C-alpha positions in Angstrom: 102.7 157.2 9.6 103.1 158.5 13.2 99.9 160.2 14.2 101.5 162.4 16.9 104.8 163.2 15.2 106.1 166.6 16.4 103.6 166.9 19.3 104.4 167.5 23.0 101.9 165.8 25.4 101.3 165.9 29.1 99.5 162.9 30.7 98.6 163.0 34.4 98.4 159.8 36.5 100.7 158.1 34.0 102.9 155.9 36.3 100.5 153.0 35.9 97.1 151.8 34.7 95.3 153.6 31.9 97.6 156.6 32.0 100.6 154.4 31.4 98.9 152.8 28.4 98.1 156.2 27.0 101.8 157.3 27.4 103.1 154.1 25.8 100.9 154.5 22.7 101.7 158.3 22.4 105.4 157.5 22.4 104.9 154.8 19.8 103.0 157.4 17.7 105.8 159.9 17.7 105.0 162.2 20.6 107.3 163.6 23.3 105.5 162.9 26.6 105.7 164.4 30.0 104.3 161.8 32.5 103.1 163.1 35.9 102.1 161.2 39.0 102.6 161.2 42.8 104.3 157.8 42.6 107.8 159.0 41.8 109.5 155.6 41.9 107.1 154.0 39.4 106.9 157.1 37.3 110.7 157.5 37.0 111.1 153.8 36.1 108.4 153.9 33.5 109.8 157.1 31.9 113.2 155.4 31.7 111.6 152.4 30.0 109.9 154.6 27.4 113.2 156.3 26.5 114.4 159.7 25.6 111.1 161.1 24.4 109.6 160.6 27.9 110.1 162.8 31.0 108.6 162.2 34.4 107.6 165.0 36.8 106.2 164.3 40.2 102.9 166.2 40.6 100.0 166.8 42.9 97.4 167.5 40.3 95.4 169.6 42.9 98.3 172.0 43.3 98.4 175.2 41.2 102.1 175.5 41.8 102.8 171.9 40.7 100.9 172.6 37.4 103.0 175.6 36.7 106.1 173.5 37.3 104.9 170.8 35.0 104.3 173.2 32.1 107.6 174.9 32.6 109.5 171.6 32.6 107.6 170.4 29.5 108.5 173.5 27.6 112.1 173.4 28.8 112.6 169.8 27.7 110.4 169.6 24.6 108.8 172.9 23.7 105.2 174.3 23.9 102.6 171.8 24.7 100.1 170.5 22.0 98.2 167.8 24.0 97.0 167.5 27.6 95.4 164.3 28.9 93.7 164.9 32.3 93.8 161.3 33.4 94.6 161.4 37.1 91.7 160.6 39.5 90.6 158.5 42.4 87.5 156.4 43.1 85.2 156.3 46.1 82.3 154.0 46.8 80.6 155.3 49.9 76.9 156.0 50.7 76.1 159.7 51.0 75.2 159.0 54.7 78.7 157.7 55.4 81.0 160.0 53.4 82.7 162.8 55.4 83.1 166.3 54.2 86.9 165.9 54.2 86.6 162.8 52.0 84.2 164.6 49.7 86.4 167.6 49.3 89.4 165.4 48.6 87.8 163.7 45.7 86.5 167.0 44.3 90.1 168.4 44.5 91.7 165.4 42.7 89.0 164.6 40.2 87.5 168.0 39.4 89.7 170.9 40.5 92.8 169.3 38.9 91.0 169.3 35.5 90.2 173.0 35.9 93.8 173.8 36.8 95.2 171.7 34.0 93.1 173.3 31.3 93.7 176.8 32.7 97.5 176.4 33.1 98.2 174.6 29.8 96.2 177.0 27.5 98.9 179.7 27.2 101.5 177.0 26.2 99.1 175.6 23.6 98.5 179.1 22.3 102.3 179.4 21.8 102.1 176.1 19.9 99.4 177.4 17.6 96.6 175.3 19.1 96.2 172.0 20.8 93.9 169.3 22.1 92.8 168.7 25.7 91.4 165.2 26.6 89.6 165.0 29.9 89.0 161.4 31.2 85.6 161.3 32.8 83.7 158.0 33.2 80.4 156.4 32.2 79.4 157.7 35.6 79.7 161.2 34.1 76.6 160.1 32.1 74.6 158.0 34.5 74.3 157.7 38.3 76.9 156.0 40.6 78.6 156.6 43.9 78.4 160.1 45.5 81.6 162.0 45.1 82.9 160.0 42.2 79.8 160.5 40.0 79.5 164.2 41.0 83.1 164.9 39.9 82.8 163.0 36.7 79.7 164.9 35.7 81.6 168.1 36.5 84.4 167.0 34.2 81.9 166.6 31.4 80.4 170.0 32.0 83.8 171.8 32.3 84.8 170.1 29.0 81.9 171.8 27.2 82.4 175.2 28.9 86.2 175.2 28.2 85.7 174.0 24.6 83.7 177.2 24.0 86.2 179.4 25.8 89.2 178.0 24.0 87.9 177.4 20.5 89.0 180.8 19.3 92.5 180.0 20.3 92.5 176.7 18.2 92.3 174.6 21.3 89.9 171.6 21.3 88.5 170.1 24.5 86.7 166.7 24.6 85.8 164.2 27.3 86.3 160.4 27.3 83.8 158.2 29.2 85.2 154.7 29.9 83.1 151.9 31.3 84.7 149.0 33.2 88.3 148.6 32.3 90.4 145.4 33.0 93.0 147.1 35.1 95.0 145.1 37.8 92.9 146.8 40.5 89.6 145.6 38.9 90.6 142.0 38.1 92.5 141.1 41.3 91.8 137.7 42.9 89.3 138.9 45.5 87.1 140.7 43.0 87.7 138.6 39.9 84.6 136.4 40.2 82.3 139.4 40.8 83.8 141.3 37.8 83.4 138.3 35.5 79.8 138.0 36.6 79.2 141.7 36.0 80.7 141.5 32.5 77.8 139.3 31.4 75.6 142.3 31.8 77.7 144.4 29.3 76.2 144.3 25.8 79.6 143.4 24.3 80.0 140.7 27.1 83.5 141.7 28.2 85.5 144.3 29.9 87.5 146.8 28.0 91.3 146.7 27.8 93.3 149.9 28.7 94.7 149.9 25.2 91.2 150.3 23.8 90.7 153.5 25.7 94.1 154.6 24.7 93.2 154.4 21.0 90.2 156.7 21.6 92.5 159.1 23.5 95.0 159.0 20.6 92.3 159.8 18.1 91.3 162.9 20.1 94.9 164.0 20.6 95.7 163.7 16.9 94.7 165.9 14.0 92.3 163.1 12.9 89.7 164.6 15.3 90.4 168.2 14.1 86.6 169.2 14.0 85.6 167.6 17.3 85.3 169.7 20.4 83.0 170.0 23.4 81.9 166.4 22.9 81.7 163.1 24.8 83.3 160.0 23.5 81.9 156.9 25.2 83.8 153.6 25.4 81.7 151.4 27.7 80.7 148.3 25.6 77.1 149.6 25.4 76.4 149.9 29.1 74.9 153.4 29.0 72.9 152.5 25.9 70.7 150.1 27.9 
């Protein structure tokens, strides 16, 4: 049985990587999916590959105007939105002494403000649909320390998730966060970092990296009615790293 049959979903940062894996699984499970990304060429090609139940919309996730456009196009193409996956984000690995204010503000805009805008903008559409599920992709660094900028914003996503869950529960809208560990994306396992990543994987209790599809299955659970009584919670998928 299709777990997302009849549902309309928006997934940000879905032209490649984990966002693309989420979109592919959602389509397979019966959803109509609006994929957003700044990479228009890859996004359009991927949506065409997924078929008639996929629509690509170019989006700057830090733009309030772009969010309004995405919601309007989703409703025009497929109807009110049932699911939002706030997946888009960037990384940064600079010391606090080296990061500039401009760099800091940029990562806050993309990783944190975008999640606020997405939740605020999609809620009225979900109310029209009779409820919905918002899945915010944080990180294991939303639970433990890491790089300044990245860690700060991922902790913020965790906090916003809890606050928004309380705000939106009366409207039948659930909000949860997902906290991936190290995922075997092309960026992580490229040749110049492959050896270091393989060495690091030995420190993971499960002794391996996660595959994007494993994270997608967690996101699917939260998007579906299978998680109907879960809201305001963290769902960790890190192979045991934060349990140590």
